PATORKE-969538 format. One record per residue (C-alpha): residue number from 1; residue in one letter; chain; x, y, z. Coordinates in steps of 0.001 Angstrom, whole numbers, plus 500000, padded with zeros to 6 digits. Each point is the difference from the previous one (the first is absolute). Layout:
<atoms>
[NUM,'A','A',[X,Y,Z]]
...
</atoms>
This chain:
<atoms>
[1,'M','A',[436288,502908,536832]]
[2,'K','A',[498232,503067,498566]]
[3,'L','A',[502035,502716,498558]]
[4,'S','A',[498718,503566,500406]]
[5,'L','A',[499486,502210,497053]]
[6,'R','A',[503096,502064,500874]]
[7,'K','A',[502186,496920,500096]]
[8,'K','A',[498666,498842,496713]]
[9,'I','A',[500748,503263,498397]]
[10,'I','A',[503604,500126,501448]]
[11,'I','A',[500482,496376,498900]]
[12,'S','A',[498738,500919,496310]]
[13,'M','A',[502150,503186,499733]]
[14,'T','A',[503048,498331,501144]]
[15,'S','A',[499500,497107,497678]]
[16,'L','A',[499193,502330,497053]]
[17,'T','A',[503298,501897,500916]]
[18,'L','A',[502113,496838,500738]]
[19,'I','A',[499106,497711,497136]]
[20,'P','A',[501070,502581,497159]]
[21,'L','A',[503082,500920,502028]]
[22,'V','A',[500977,496311,500178]]
[23,'L','A',[499252,499448,496310]]
[24,'I','A',[501927,503165,499103]]
[25,'C','A',[503173,498781,502154]]
[26,'I','A',[499762,496622,498458]]
[27,'F','A',[499885,501569,496466]]
[28,'L','A',[502814,502290,500802]]
[29,'G','A',[501964,496975,501453]]
[30,'I','A',[499617,498003,496972]]
[31,'N','A',[500932,502855,497674]]
[32,'I','A',[503172,500862,502049]]
[33,'Y','A',[501011,496401,500028]]
[34,'K','A',[499718,499773,496164]]
[35,'T','A',[501795,503208,499517]]
[36,'N','A',[502790,499098,502219]]
[37,'L','A',[500227,496546,498396]]
[38,'K','A',[500159,501441,496644]]
[39,'S','A',[502564,502730,501051]]
[40,'F','A',[502185,497250,501617]]
[41,'T','A',[499748,497863,496925]]
[42,'D','A',[500981,503009,497557]]
[43,'S','A',[502857,501042,502362]]
[44,'G','A',[501187,496345,499989]]
[45,'I','A',[499901,499677,496317]]
[46,'R','A',[501990,503382,499616]]
[47,'E','A',[502608,498923,502458]]
[48,'M','A',[500321,496631,498238]]
[49,'T','A',[500481,501858,496588]]
[50,'Q','A',[502642,502247,501476]]
[51,'I','A',[501826,496881,501391]]
[52,'E','A',[499715,498213,496575]]
[53,'T','A',[501199,503125,498287]]
[54,'A','A',[503048,500202,502305]]
[55,'F','A',[500754,496262,499564]]
[56,'N','A',[499842,500657,496027]]
[57,'F','A',[502439,503010,500389]]
[58,'F','A',[502296,497966,502051]]
[59,'F','A',[500157,496833,497755]]
[60,'T','A',[500012,502167,496877]]
[61,'D','A',[503095,501840,501498]]
[62,'L','A',[501507,496643,501074]]
[63,'K','A',[499572,498561,496469]]
[64,'E','A',[501535,503055,498441]]
[65,'N','A',[502988,499937,502409]]
[66,'I','A',[500518,496219,499152]]
[67,'D','A',[499899,500635,496378]]
[68,'Y','A',[502595,502821,500580]]
[69,'F','A',[502383,497614,501709]]
[70,'V','A',[499334,497113,497499]]
[71,'S','A',[500705,502236,497155]]
[72,'D','A',[503460,501124,501259]]
[73,'P','A',[502885,498547,497802]]
[74,'L','A',[501866,499200,503197]]
[75,'V','A',[497296,497911,501493]]
[76,'K','A',[500002,497989,496940]]
[77,'E','A',[503644,499153,500498]]
[78,'L','A',[499574,498957,503717]]
[79,'K','A',[499621,496283,499239]]
[80,'G','A',[503295,498619,501500]]
[81,'N','A',[501026,503263,501559]]
[82,'M','A',[497880,499661,503171]]
[83,'T','A',[500946,498276,503275]]
[84,'S','A',[498584,496553,500353]]
[85,'Y','A',[499063,498731,503377]]
[86,'L','A',[499128,496412,498652]]
[87,'N','A',[503096,498210,501594]]
[88,'T','A',[500107,501972,503213]]
[89,'K','A',[499730,497921,503192]]
[90,'S','A',[499073,502965,502181]]
[91,'S','A',[498318,503437,499608]]
[92,'I','A',[502501,502389,498642]]
[93,'N','A',[500128,503800,499037]]
[94,'I','A',[502275,500512,497074]]
[95,'P','A',[500422,503655,499351]]
[96,'P','A',[498874,501068,496466]]
[97,'E','A',[503346,501432,499179]]
[98,'S','A',[501362,496643,500132]]
[99,'A','A',[497440,498694,497289]]
[100,'G','A',[501965,501774,497112]]
[101,'E','A',[499780,503288,498183]]
[102,'K','A',[496807,499300,497945]]
[103,'A','A',[498131,498797,503194]]
[104,'F','A',[501224,502914,502021]]
[105,'K','A',[498692,502439,497374]]
[106,'I','A',[496495,498417,500087]]
[107,'W','A',[500208,499768,503852]]
[108,'D','A',[500901,503764,500177]]
[109,'K','A',[496981,500794,497805]]
[110,'M','A',[497739,497809,501900]]
[111,'K','A',[501162,501430,503301]]
[112,'R','A',[499395,503475,498904]]
[113,'F','A',[496703,499098,498743]]
[114,'L','A',[499083,498436,503410]]
[115,'D','A',[501222,503069,501823]]
[116,'T','A',[497847,502482,497831]]
[117,'H','A',[496806,497730,499915]]
[118,'N','A',[498525,499662,503653]]
[119,'A','A',[497288,497651,498829]]
[120,'Y','A',[502455,497255,499462]]
[121,'V','A',[501621,497954,502781]]
[122,'E','A',[502383,497913,497697]]
[123,'V','A',[501101,499869,496321]]
[124,'F','A',[501737,497006,499002]]
[125,'A','A',[500849,497904,496921]]
[126,'G','A',[500526,496349,499175]]
[127,'S','A',[501393,498173,497185]]
[128,'S','A',[499419,496516,498145]]
[129,'D','A',[503472,498950,501211]]
[130,'G','A',[498913,500501,503701]]
[131,'G','A',[501639,503368,500616]]
[132,'V','A',[498284,502618,502075]]
[133,'L','A',[500659,503556,500769]]
[134,'L','A',[498462,502122,502741]]
[135,'A','A',[499700,503726,500135]]
[136,'T','A',[500598,499810,503764]]
[137,'N','A',[502823,498199,501697]]
[138,'G','A',[497674,497423,501265]]
[139,'E','A',[500904,496476,501022]]
[140,'L','A',[498814,497007,498024]]
[141,'P','A',[499421,496453,501394]]
[142,'A','A',[502547,497171,498989]]
[143,'G','A',[499209,498535,496687]]
[144,'Y','A',[497705,502905,498974]]
[145,'D','A',[498618,499192,496530]]
[146,'P','A',[497890,503004,498466]]
[147,'R','A',[498770,497697,497194]]
[148,'I','A',[497639,498030,502282]]
[149,'R','A',[498499,503351,501470]]
[150,'P','A',[496297,500993,498826]]
[151,'W','A',[501355,503335,498982]]
[152,'Y','A',[502637,498515,497613]]
[153,'K','A',[497602,497437,498554]]
[154,'D','A',[497318,502742,499424]]
[155,'A','A',[502537,502218,498164]]
</atoms>
C-alpha cells in the first residue's frame, strides 16, 4: 500500500505534534505525582507531630495531676482509711461517706477534680492494704484487689 504525499505529510505533522504532547503529559504526570506524594508525606508528618504534641501535653498534665494528689498530706494518711473489697463475696457499692472522714475528704477532692477535668473518665486511689477509693460511685466486683492491677504495680 502506497501512501500519497498528502497522507505522509499529515502523518508526519500529527506525529510531530502528538509525540511532544505525549512526552509533556508523561513529564507533567510524573512531576504532579512526585509533588503530591511529597505534599502528602509532609502533611502526614505535620499531623503526627501535632498528635505527638497533644499526647505529650496530656501525659505531662496527667503526671502533674498525679503528683498533686500524691503530695497531699491526706492522701499519705489514707492507708487503712479506704474501703477494702478484698473479702466481699459479691459486687458492692459502698458510699464514700461511710469510709471515714479522711477518705471522704479525699473523695470529695477527687470528685471535684473529676467534675472539672473533662479529659478524665475516672479518678481512683489504691493502698498497700487493698483499700480502694473511686471518685465516682461505681461498683467494684467481689474481691477487688487494686494491688494486682497494672496501674497499681506501675505506680
